C-alpha positions in Angstrom: 0.0 0.0 0.0 1.2 3.5 -0.8 1.9 5.2 2.5 4.1 8.1 1.7 3.5 11.2 -0.5 6.6 10.4 -2.6 5.1 7.0 -3.4 2.1 8.4 -5.1 3.9 8.8 -8.4 4.6 5.0 -8.5 0.9 4.5 -9.2 -0.1 6.0 -12.6 -3.6 7.0 -11.5 -2.3 8.9 -8.5 0.4 10.5 -10.6 -2.1 12.0 -13.0 -4.5 13.0 -10.1 -1.6 14.9 -8.5 -0.8 16.6 -11.8 -4.4 17.5 -12.4 -4.6 19.2 -9.0 -1.8 21.5 -9.9 -4.2 23.3 -12.2 -7.2 25.2 -10.8 -10.4 23.5 -11.8 -13.3 24.9 -9.8 -16.7 24.8 -11.5 -16.9 27.5 -14.1 -13.1 27.8 -14.2 -12.3 24.8 -16.3 -10.5 26.3 -19.3 -7.0 25.6 -18.0 -7.7 22.0 -17.0 -9.6 21.4 -20.2 -6.6 22.6 -22.2 -4.3 20.5 -20.0 -6.3 17.4 -21.0 -6.0 18.3 -24.7 -2.2 18.6 -24.2 -2.1 15.2 -22.6 -3.9 13.7 -25.6 -1.5 15.3 -28.1 1.5 14.3 -26.1 0.3 10.7 -26.4 -0.6 11.0 -30.1 -4.3 10.4 -29.3 -7.3 11.7 -31.1 -9.0 14.5 -29.1 -12.1 16.7 -29.3 -12.6 19.8 -27.2 -16.2 21.2 -27.6 -17.7 24.6 -26.9 -18.6 23.6 -23.4 -14.9 22.6 -22.8 -15.8 18.9 -22.6 -12.9 16.8 -23.7 -13.1 13.5 -25.5 -9.9 11.5 -25.9 -9.9 8.3 -28.1 -7.6 5.3 -28.0 -7.8 2.2 -30.2 -8.2 -1.2 -28.6 -5.1 -3.2 -27.7 -4.1 -6.4 -29.6 -6.9 -8.8 -29.7 -9.4 -6.1 -28.7 -9.4 -4.1 -31.9 -13.1 -5.0 -32.7 -14.3 -5.1 -29.1 -17.2 -2.7 -28.2 -16.1 0.9 -27.9 -16.2 1.7 -24.2 -16.6 5.2 -22.7 -14.9 6.0 -19.4 -16.5 9.1 -17.9 -15.9 11.6 -15.2 -16.1 15.4 -14.7 -13.1 17.7 -14.5 -14.5 20.4 -12.2 -14.4 20.3 -8.4 -16.2 22.0 -5.5 -13.9 24.6 -4.0 -14.3 24.8 -0.2 -11.7 25.6 2.4 -11.5 26.1 6.2 -11.8 29.7 7.4 -8.2 29.8 8.6 -6.8 28.2 5.4 -4.9 30.5 3.0 -5.6 29.2 -0.5 -6.6 30.8 -3.8 -8.6 28.3 -5.8 -8.1 30.5 -8.9 -4.3 29.9 -9.0 -3.0 27.7 -6.1 -2.5 23.9 -6.5 -4.2 21.5 -4.1 -1.7 20.4 -1.5 -1.7 16.6 -0.9 -1.2 15.1 2.6 -0.9 11.3 3.2 -1.8 9.9 6.6 -1.6 6.1 6.5 -4.3 4.9 4.1 -5.8 8.4 3.8 -5.1 11.0 1.1 -6.4 14.5 1.9 -5.7 18.1 1.2 -4.4 20.8 3.4 -7.5 22.6 4.7 -9.3 22.4 1.3 -11.4 20.1 -0.7 -9.3 17.4 -2.3 -11.0 17.2 -5.7 -11.2 13.4 -5.7 -14.7 14.1 -6.7 -14.2 13.7 -9.6 -10.5 13.9 -10.3 -10.0 10.2 -9.5 -12.3 9.3 -12.5 -10.2 11.5 -14.8 -7.0 10.1 -13.4 -8.2 6.5 -14.0 -9.1 7.4 -17.6 -5.7 9.0 -18.2 -3.9 6.0 -16.8 -5.8 3.7 -19.2 -4.9 6.0 -22.1 -1.2 6.1 -21.2 -0.9 2.4 -20.5 1.2 0.3 -22.9 0.6 -3.3 -21.7 -3.0 -3.1 -20.3 -5.6 -5.1 -22.3 -8.6 -3.0 -23.1 -11.3 -2.4 -25.8 -11.3 0.9 -27.8 -11.6 3.7 -25.3 -13.3 7.0 -25.4 -12.5 9.1 -22.3 -15.2 11.7 -21.8 -14.5 14.4 -19.3 -17.3 16.9 -18.7 -17.5 20.4 -17.2 -19.7 22.1 -14.7 -21.1 18.9 -13.2 -21.2 20.4 -9.7 -23.3 23.4 -10.8 -26.0 21.8 -12.9 -24.3 19.3 -15.2 -23.8 22.0 -17.8 -21.2 20.1 -19.8 -23.2 16.9 -20.0 -26.3 19.0 -21.1 -24.3 20.5 -24.0 -22.6 17.3 -25.1 -23.0 16.4 -28.8 -23.6 12.6 -28.8 -22.3 12.4 -32.4 -18.8 12.9 -31.0 -19.0 9.5 -29.3 -19.1 6.0 -30.9 -19.4 4.0 -27.7 -22.6 2.6 -26.4 -21.2 1.3 -23.1 -20.4 4.0 -20.5 -18.6 3.5 -17.3 -19.1 6.5 -15.0 -16.5 6.6 -12.2 -18.3 9.2 -10.0 -19.6 7.0 -7.2 -18.0 7.1 -3.7 -18.5 3.7 -2.1 -16.4 0.7 -3.1 -18.2 -2.5 -3.7 -21.4 -0.8 -4.8 -22.6 -0.5 -8.4 -24.9 2.3 -9.2 -27.4 1.4 -11.9 -30.2 4.0 -11.8 -30.9 7.6 -10.9 -34.0 9.7 -10.8 -35.0 12.5 -13.2 -36.7 15.6 -11.9 -38.6 18.7 -12.6 -39.7 21.8 -10.6 -43.4 22.4 -10.4 -44.8 25.7 -9.3 -48.5 26.4 -8.7 -49.6 30.0 -8.7 -52.9 30.8 -6.9 -54.2 34.3 -7.5 -55.0 36.2 -4.3 -58.1 38.3 -3.9 -57.3 40.7 -1.0 -59.8 42.3 1.5 -59.2 44.9 4.1 -58.6 43.4 7.5 -61.0 44.0 10.4 -59.0 45.9 13.0 -61.1 44.5 15.8 -59.9 40.9 15.2 -57.1 39.2 17.1 -53.9 38.7 15.1 -51.8 35.6 15.7 -49.0 33.7 14.1 -49.2 29.9 13.9 -45.8 28.4 13.9 -44.6 24.8 13.1 -41.1 24.1 14.4 -38.8 21.3 15.4 -38.8 19.1 12.2 -35.6 17.5 10.9 -36.2 18.2 7.2 -33.5 16.9 4.9 -32.7 16.3 1.2 -36.0 15.8 -0.7 -34.5 12.9 -2.7 -32.2 11.2 -0.2 -34.4 11.5 2.9 -37.9 11.4 1.4 -38.3 7.8 2.3 -37.8 8.5 6.0 -41.3 9.9 6.3 -40.2 13.1 8.0 -42.8 15.7 8.6 -43.3 18.4 5.9 -44.2 21.7 7.6 -46.3 22.9 4.7 -48.5 19.9 4.7 -48.8 19.9 8.5 -49.8 23.6 8.4 -52.5 22.8 5.8 -54.0 20.1 7.9 -54.1 22.2 11.1 -55.7 25.2 9.3 -58.2 23.0 7.5 -59.3 21.5 10.8 -59.3 24.8 12.6 -61.7 26.2 9.9 -64.3 23.7 11.0 -64.3 25.1 14.6 -63.3 28.8 14.2 -64.2 31.5 11.6 -60.8 33.0 10.9 -59.1 35.0 8.1 -55.7 34.3 6.6 -53.2 37.1 6.0 -50.3 34.9 4.9 -48.9 31.4 4.8 -45.2 30.6 4.2 -42.9 27.6 4.8 -39.6 26.2 3.5 -36.8 27.9 1.6 -35.7 25.4 -1.1 -37.9 23.1 -3.2 -35.4 20.3 -2.9 -35.3 20.3 0.9 -38.1 18.9 3.1 -39.4 22.1 4.8 -38.7 22.2 8.6 -40.7 25.4 9.5 -43.9 27.1 8.4 -45.8 30.2 9.6 -49.3 31.4 9.0 -50.8 34.7 10.2 -54.5 34.4 10.9 -57.2 36.7 12.4 -60.2 35.8 14.5 -62.6 37.2 17.1 -61.5 37.7 20.7 -64.0 35.1 21.9 -62.4 32.4 19.8 -59.0 32.7 21.5 -59.6 29.7 23.7 -60.8 27.5 20.8 -57.7 28.4 18.8 -55.4 27.5 21.7 -57.3 24.3 22.3 -56.9 23.3 18.7 -53.2 24.1 18.6 -52.7 22.0 21.7 -54.8 19.1 20.2 -52.7 19.2 17.0 -49.5 19.4 18.9 -50.3 16.0 20.4 -51.5 14.6 17.0 -48.2 15.6 15.3 -46.0 14.3 18.1 -47.9 11.0 17.9 -47.8 10.7 14.2 -44.1 11.6 14.0 -43.0 9.6 17.1 -39.5 8.4 16.5 -39.2 10.4 13.3 -39.5 14.0 14.3 -39.8 13.9 18.1 -39.3 17.6 18.5 -42.1 18.8 16.3 -44.3 21.5 17.7 -47.1 23.8 16.7 -47.6 27.0 18.7 -49.7 30.2 18.6 -48.1 33.6 19.1 -50.4 36.6 19.6 -49.3 39.6 17.6 -49.5 43.2 18.6 -49.1 44.4 15.1 -52.4 44.4 13.0 -52.5 42.9 9.5 -53.7 45.4 6.9 -55.3 42.9 4.6 -56.5 39.3 4.4 -57.4 36.7 1.8 -61.0 36.7 0.6 -62.9 33.7 1.9 -62.8 32.1 -1.5 -59.0 32.5 -1.8 -58.5 31.1 1.7 -60.6 28.1 0.9 -58.7 27.4 -2.3 -55.3 27.9 -0.6 -56.1 25.3 2.0 -57.5 22.9 -0.6 -54.2 23.1 -2.5 -52.2 22.5 0.7 -54.3 19.5 1.6 -54.3 18.0 -1.9 -50.9 18.8 -3.4 -48.9 15.6 -4.0 -46.2 15.1 -1.4 -43.9 12.3 -0.3 -43.1 8.8 -1.7 -45.4 8.0 -4.6 -43.9 4.6 -5.7 -41.1 2.2 -4.7 -38.9 0.3 -7.1 -39.6 -3.4 -7.4 -36.3 -4.1 -9.1 -34.1 -2.5 -6.3 -35.4 -3.2 -2.8 -35.7 -0.1 -0.7 -35.3 2.4 -3.6 -37.8 5.2 -3.9 -38.9 5.2 -7.5 -41.1 8.3 -7.5 -41.6 11.2 -5.1 -42.6 14.8 -4.8 -41.8 17.4 -2.1 -43.8 20.6 -1.6 -40.7 22.4 -0.4 -41.7 26.1 -0.5 -44.9 28.0 0.1 -44.9 31.8 -0.2 -47.5 34.6 -0.1 -46.8 37.4 -2.5 -48.5 40.5 -3.6 -50.6 38.8 -6.3 -50.2 35.1 -5.8 -49.6 32.3 -3.4 -47.0 30.0 -4.8 -46.5 26.3 -4.1 -43.1 25.1 -5.2 -42.4 21.3 -5.5 -39.5 19.1 -6.5 -40.8 16.2 -8.5 -38.6 13.1 -9.0 -38.8 9.7 -10.6 -36.5 7.2 -12.2 -39.3 6.4 -14.7 -40.2 9.2 -17.1 -43.9 8.3 -17.3 -44.3 8.3 -13.5 -42.7 11.7 -13.3 -45.1 12.9 -15.9 -48.0 11.4 -13.9 -47.1 13.5 -10.9 -47.0 16.5 -13.1 -50.5 15.6 -14.4 -51.8 15.4 -10.8 -50.3 18.9 -10.2 -51.9 20.3 -13.3 -55.3 18.9 -12.4 -55.1 20.2 -8.9 -54.2 23.7 -10.2 -57.1 23.7 -12.6 -59.5 22.7 -9.9 -58.3 25.4 -7.6 -58.4 28.1 -10.3 -54.6 28.4 -10.3 -51.9 28.2 -12.9 -48.9 25.8 -13.0 -45.5 26.0 -14.6 -42.7 23.5 -14.8 -39.0 24.2 -15.2 -35.5 22.8 -14.6 -36.5 19.4 -16.1 -33.7 16.8 -16.1 -33.9 13.2 -17.3 -33.8 10.0 -15.4 -31.6 6.9 -15.8 -34.0 4.0 -15.7 -32.8 0.6 -14.4 -31.9 -1.8 -17.2 -32.6 -5.4 -16.2 -30.6 -6.6 -19.3 -27.5 -4.6 -18.8 -24.4 -6.3 -20.2 -21.9 -4.1 -18.5 -23.5 -4.7 -15.1 -23.2 -8.4 -15.7 -19.5 -8.0 -16.5 -18.9 -5.9 -13.4 -20.7 -8.5 -11.2 -18.8 -11.4 -12.8 -15.4 -9.8 -12.3 -16.2 -8.7 -8.7 -17.3 -12.2 -7.8 -14.1 -13.7 -9.2 -11.9 -11.1 -7.5 -13.5 -11.0 -4.1 -15.6 -14.2 -3.8 -18.9 -12.3 -3.3 -21.3 -10.2 -5.3 -21.2 -6.4 -5.3 -24.2 -4.5 -4.0 -26.5 -3.1 -6.7 -27.7 0.4 -5.7 -29.5 3.4 -7.2 -30.0 7.0 -6.1 -33.1 9.1 -5.9 -31.4 12.2 -7.2 -30.0 13.4 -10.6 -26.7 12.2 -12.1 -24.9 12.8 -15.4 -25.9 9.3 -16.4 -29.5 10.4 -16.7 -28.4 13.0 -19.3 -26.3 10.5 -21.2 -29.2 8.1 -21.3 -31.4 10.8 -22.6 -28.8 12.0 -25.2 -28.6 8.5 -26.6 -32.4 7.9 -26.4 -31.8 5.0 -24.0 -29.5 3.2 -26.5 -26.5 3.2 -24.1 -25.5 0.7 -21.4 -24.5 2.6 -18.2 -23.0 1.8 -14.8 -21.3 3.9 -12.1 -18.7 2.9 -9.5 -15.8 4.3 -7.6 -13.5 4.0 -4.6 -14.2 5.1 -1.1 -14.3 8.9 -0.9 -15.5 10.6 2.3 -16.8 14.1 3.2 -16.9 15.3 -0.3 -17.6 19.0 -0.9 -16.0 19.9 2.4 -12.5 20.6 3.5 -12.6 17.2 5.3 -12.8 15.4 2.0 -10.4 12.4 2.0 -9.8 9.3 -0.1 -8.8 5.8 0.8 -5.6 4.9 -1.0 -6.0 1.2 -0.7 -9.6 1.4 -1.9 -8.4 3.4 -4.9 -5.8 0.8 -5.8 -8.4 -2.0 -5.5 -10.9 0.0 -7.6 -8.2 0.6 -10.3 -7.4 -3.2 -10.4 -11.2 -3.9 -10.6 -11.5 -1.5 -13.6 -8.5 -3.1 -15.3 -10.1 -6.5 -14.9 -13.4 -5.3 -16.2 -11.9 -3.7 -19.3 -10.1 -7.0 -20.0 -13.5 -8.8 -20.1 -15.0 -6.4 -22.7 -14.4 -8.3 -25.9 
């Protein structure tokens, strides 16, 4: 095992990783590293394409006996997330990343390491530079701006690639093969508000929901955590059956891709209804704690009486429609995968609710690894909006990577892993977007995809570190897989 910094250069992949990290490559600042990759290709007399997005494609023929094997794409992204500790002096625009070896760990000096996804690129370069490594014809595809919206993959021209087998090396857990990811779209309902002048004699209060854990709307949606916007809708709908109140505003959450932790509503009612409102809030406090027992144990709903008077309130019709939308808007897990146990197949998250001058807006993150199921959730949202007299718009649509039960490259990866380690690798998927989804879409599904990688920890933080031994094993695994592609 490599245990000293000077030993890194004895392993080709680490040598190229170190060379890469001498060139700044933060997202949006990839020109220099893209040009460096072009120079590498020319120095090795390899065909190279650099497109307008600064994506780089380097091509190498198959070795002896593999000339007619299927062209195989090795893929990673050149950009990295640039984060550093407060007390670290480092300029990501010009300073190289400083490597530190501690036993089996490779890390940087107070900054992100860039193993996400420099290791993929380094593996690809090592294959291209190899002289005695058996492999099929190789196309190394290195994309830009993956960390800020997969811009390079979106602008990729598929006609520049012949391969229909793609090995993505952007996973971070050794022994796991990633075989599917979700696509997604942002759905926003806009409900017009009819305003009325508020009655100054009414009591003003804020209803507050607090104490929820929240989380990533893809990765944590299966944990059944409370959604503050949905909880607020339920409370206000029930309160309306006991108390005649007016609504001045409803707001909750800050990002559509995060499960909202807090929500607030300003409501107005008669002085004599104070006790009923307090009783209802106490009742629902117990309901929520019971429903979310062991999930969101600190959930609470409270009422705060306000000294400041609201100037205007929703009309009764607007208030009714707003609560109907909150109650009926799709939220949470919609379907589970039958191919991959435990994988959420489709979900939606009503992440943000806001009250503006003219509209209430309901902003959702919709995800699915099956395109038609994503579209089905969109249809539900459209129908709900129409029934409520609202409009709906969709944006930031990105494609899914659907599980392929007949994947040849997955079968090869499984066979080789079993032969090397005496056990089968774990087949996994992610309920979030990856570049593989865009590649699947670019090739109209006519591409066999898989993603794997070594153990990388704390990515996107200055604590990012890489297991050296895992990287060596993963490299040997890749070499054995390429030998099997004939």
